[in-house]
C-alpha positions in Angstrom: 0.0 0.0 0.0 1.3 3.4 -0.8 1.9 6.1 1.8 -1.1 8.1 0.6 -3.4 5.1 0.9 -2.1 4.3 4.4 -2.9 7.8 5.5 -6.5 7.4 4.2 -6.9 4.2 6.2 -5.6 5.8 9.4 -7.9 8.8 9.0 -10.9 6.5 8.5 -10.0 4.5 11.6 -9.6 7.7 13.7 -13.0 8.9 12.4 -14.5 5.6 13.4 -13.1 5.9 16.9 -14.5 9.4 17.3 -17.9 8.5 15.9 -18.0 4.9 17.2 -18.6 3.8 13.6 -22.3 3.1 14.4 -21.6 1.0 17.5 -23.8 1.2 20.5 -22.8 3.9 23.0 -20.9 2.4 26.0 -22.6 3.0 29.4 -20.8 5.2 31.8 -18.9 3.6 34.7 -20.7 3.0 38.0 -19.4 5.2 40.8 -18.9 3.1 44.0 -19.3 4.9 47.3 -17.8 3.1 50.3 -18.1 3.4 54.0 -16.4 2.2 57.2 -18.3 0.1 59.8 -19.8 3.0 61.8 -23.4 4.2 61.6 -22.1 7.7 60.9 -20.0 6.6 57.9 -22.8 4.4 56.5 -25.3 7.2 56.6 -22.9 9.7 55.0 -22.1 7.1 52.3 -25.8 6.9 51.5 -26.2 10.7 51.5 -23.2 11.1 49.1 -24.5 8.3 46.9 -27.9 9.9 46.7 -26.4 13.3 45.9 -24.5 11.8 43.0 -27.6 10.1 41.7 -29.4 13.5 41.7 -26.7 14.6 39.2 -27.5 11.7 36.9 -24.7 9.4 37.9 -24.9 5.6 38.1 -24.0 4.9 41.7 -23.6 1.8 44.0 -23.1 2.0 47.7 -20.6 -0.5 49.2 -21.0 -0.4 53.0 -19.1 -1.7 56.0 -15.6 -1.9 54.6 -14.1 -2.2 58.1 -12.5 0.6 60.0 -11.5 3.9 58.5 -8.1 2.6 57.5 -9.7 -0.3 55.7 -12.0 2.1 53.7 -9.0 4.2 52.7 -7.2 1.0 51.6 -10.2 0.1 49.5 -10.1 3.6 47.9 -6.4 3.2 47.2 -7.0 -0.2 45.5 -9.8 1.3 43.4 -12.4 -1.0 44.9 -14.4 2.2 45.8 -14.3 5.7 44.3 -15.6 7.8 47.2 -15.6 7.5 51.0 -16.9 9.9 53.6 -14.3 11.1 56.0 -13.5 13.8 58.6 -11.0 16.5 57.9 -9.1 16.3 61.2 -8.7 12.5 61.0 -7.6 12.7 57.4 -5.0 15.4 58.3 -3.7 13.2 61.1 -3.3 10.4 58.6 -1.5 12.3 55.9 0.3 15.0 57.9 0.3 14.5 61.7 2.9 17.3 62.1 0.4 20.0 61.1 -0.4 22.4 63.9 -3.7 23.5 62.4 -6.7 23.7 64.8 -9.2 25.8 62.9 -11.4 24.2 60.2 -10.2 26.3 57.3 -6.6 25.8 58.2 -7.1 22.1 58.7 -8.7 21.9 55.3 -5.9 23.9 53.6 -3.2 21.6 55.1 -5.2 18.5 54.2 -5.3 19.6 50.6 -1.6 20.1 50.6 -0.9 16.7 52.2 -3.3 14.4 50.1 -1.5 11.7 48.1 -1.4 12.1 44.4 -4.7 10.8 42.9 -6.9 11.7 45.7 -9.0 14.9 46.3 -11.6 16.3 48.6 -14.5 18.7 47.9 -16.0 21.3 50.3 -16.3 20.2 53.9 -19.7 20.4 55.6 -20.9 22.3 58.6 -21.7 18.9 60.1 -18.9 17.5 62.2 -18.2 14.6 64.5 -15.6 16.1 66.7 -14.4 15.3 70.2 -16.1 17.4 72.9 -16.2 17.6 76.7 -19.9 18.0 77.8 -21.6 18.9 81.0 -25.3 18.9 82.0 -27.2 22.1 83.0 -27.2 21.0 86.6 -23.5 20.1 86.7 -21.2 21.1 89.5 -19.7 23.6 87.1 -22.4 26.3 86.8 -21.8 28.8 84.1 -18.9 26.9 82.5 -18.6 27.5 78.8 -15.0 26.4 78.0 -12.6 23.6 79.1 -10.5 26.3 80.7 -13.5 27.2 83.0 -13.4 23.7 84.6 -9.7 22.9 84.3 -8.8 23.9 87.9 -11.6 21.7 89.3 -11.2 18.5 87.2 -9.5 16.8 90.2 -12.8 16.9 92.0 -14.8 15.4 89.2 -15.5 12.0 87.5 -15.5 11.8 83.7 -17.4 9.3 81.6 -15.8 8.2 78.3 -15.7 5.3 75.8 -12.6 3.3 75.4 -12.1 4.8 71.9 -12.0 8.3 73.2 -9.8 7.8 76.3 -6.8 9.4 74.5 -8.7 12.7 74.5 -8.2 12.8 78.3 -4.4 12.8 77.8 -4.7 15.8 75.5 -6.9 17.7 78.0 -4.5 16.9 80.8 -1.4 18.0 78.8 -2.9 21.2 77.4 -5.2 22.3 80.2 -3.7 20.7 83.2 -7.1 18.9 83.7 -6.7 15.5 85.4 -10.0 14.0 86.6 -10.4 12.3 89.9 -11.7 9.1 88.3 -12.5 7.8 84.8 -15.6 5.7 84.1 -15.5 3.7 80.8 -18.8 3.3 79.0 -19.8 0.9 76.3 -20.9 3.5 73.8 -21.5 7.2 73.3 -25.2 7.0 74.3 -24.1 5.6 77.7 -21.8 8.5 78.2 -24.6 11.0 77.6 -26.9 9.1 80.0 -24.1 9.0 82.6 -23.6 12.7 82.5 -27.3 13.5 82.7 -27.7 11.1 85.6 -24.6 12.4 87.4 -25.8 15.9 87.3 -29.0 14.8 89.1 -27.2 12.7 91.7 -24.5 15.2 92.6 -20.9 15.9 92.1 -19.7 12.5 93.4 -21.2 10.9 90.3 -20.2 11.7 86.7 -19.9 15.4 86.1 -18.2 15.5 82.6 -18.4 13.4 79.5 -16.3 13.0 76.4 -18.3 12.4 73.3 -18.2 12.7 69.5 -20.6 15.5 68.6 -22.7 13.6 66.0 -22.0 10.0 67.0 -23.4 10.6 70.4 -26.9 10.9 68.9 -29.7 13.4 69.4 -29.8 13.1 73.2 -26.6 15.1 73.5 -28.5 18.2 72.4 -29.5 18.6 76.1 -25.9 18.8 77.2 -23.5 21.8 77.0 -20.4 21.2 74.8 -17.5 23.1 76.4 -15.5 25.2 73.9 -12.1 23.8 73.3 -10.5 27.3 73.7 -6.9 26.1 73.6 -7.3 23.8 70.5 -6.7 20.4 72.0 -8.7 18.7 69.3 -8.8 19.2 65.5 -12.1 20.1 63.9 -13.8 17.0 62.4 -16.0 18.3 59.7 -17.5 15.8 57.2 -15.9 15.7 53.8 -16.0 13.3 50.8 -12.6 11.9 49.7 -12.5 10.6 46.1 -10.2 9.3 43.4 -9.2 11.8 40.8 -10.7 11.4 37.3 -13.8 9.6 38.5 -16.2 12.4 39.0 -17.3 15.1 36.6 -18.0 18.8 37.5 -21.7 18.3 38.1 -21.1 15.3 40.4 -18.6 17.3 42.5 -21.1 20.2 42.7 -23.6 17.8 44.2 -21.2 17.2 47.1 -21.1 21.0 47.5 -24.8 21.1 48.0 -24.5 18.5 50.8 -21.7 20.5 52.4 -24.0 23.6 52.5 -27.0 21.8 53.9 -25.9 19.0 56.3 -25.6 20.1 60.0 -24.3 18.3 63.0 -27.8 18.2 64.4 -29.1 16.6 61.2 -26.4 13.9 61.4 -27.0 13.2 65.1 -30.7 12.9 64.5 -30.2 10.4 61.6 -27.7 8.4 63.7 -30.4 8.2 66.4 -32.9 6.9 63.9 -30.7 4.2 62.5 -29.7 3.0 66.0 -33.4 2.9 66.7 -33.9 0.4 63.9 -34.5 2.5 60.8 -32.7 1.7 57.5 -29.8 4.0 56.7 -30.7 4.2 53.0 -34.3 5.3 53.9 -33.2 7.8 56.5 -30.7 9.3 54.0 -33.2 9.4 51.2 -35.6 11.3 53.3 -33.0 13.9 54.2 -32.0 14.2 50.5 -35.6 14.7 49.5 -36.0 17.4 52.1 -33.0 19.2 50.6 -34.0 18.8 47.0 -31.3 16.3 46.2 
């Protein structure tokens, strides 16, 4: 074949690729949204999956991938494309040396530290951060910050889950707050109940609790979360972590809508519903519908 004829064949082939040469259009890839094994993560995965569907995407939820490290590993392998995460925990994973303690600063440092091939979109108002809480009738009347109770910690009992015990070391190191005794509870709800009961029984019972602001559920709304005025804990705002090249602009914009609408109270209420027996996909679908997603 002459050179001119070869060029004609190549041009025809390129034209066929561009126009598919009459072949049926290939369906777009399914986006897989994963979660870790917590109620909070499962709910967020369902919310992000629903938001993506509202943009026209084909989406599948793959829940209960294990702990957060397992879900990150699944993302790295390409088994899932999106996972819900918390900005502070992600920053601790990718750059534990960062000294950022404000949400915007944490988010900025997180973006700088993400491994190649991973991105995050806007973080939500909703967070699941560590907080010290007291009841209205606690032995610390008028306290609004951790500093307000620091000098009297040695007279109080604190209730905490085993997962959150490390928070007591940070409070001790930064505020000089060492509690008289520590009571380990089975879960966040038990911590909330212990603080409420302790406030009624008196200062010899539980006076302070350590909770996660959303995972503790809706009952924590009746407690006062003390302001972490010295920055012992990083903000833990909800954020989607996803693989580059998987989502288009409209799909990423759908995450932005969630970021602007989802509050800590919303997430706590939904966690309470799922723990009460409701299905996470149905609870998430109702919230999405209420927010036009």
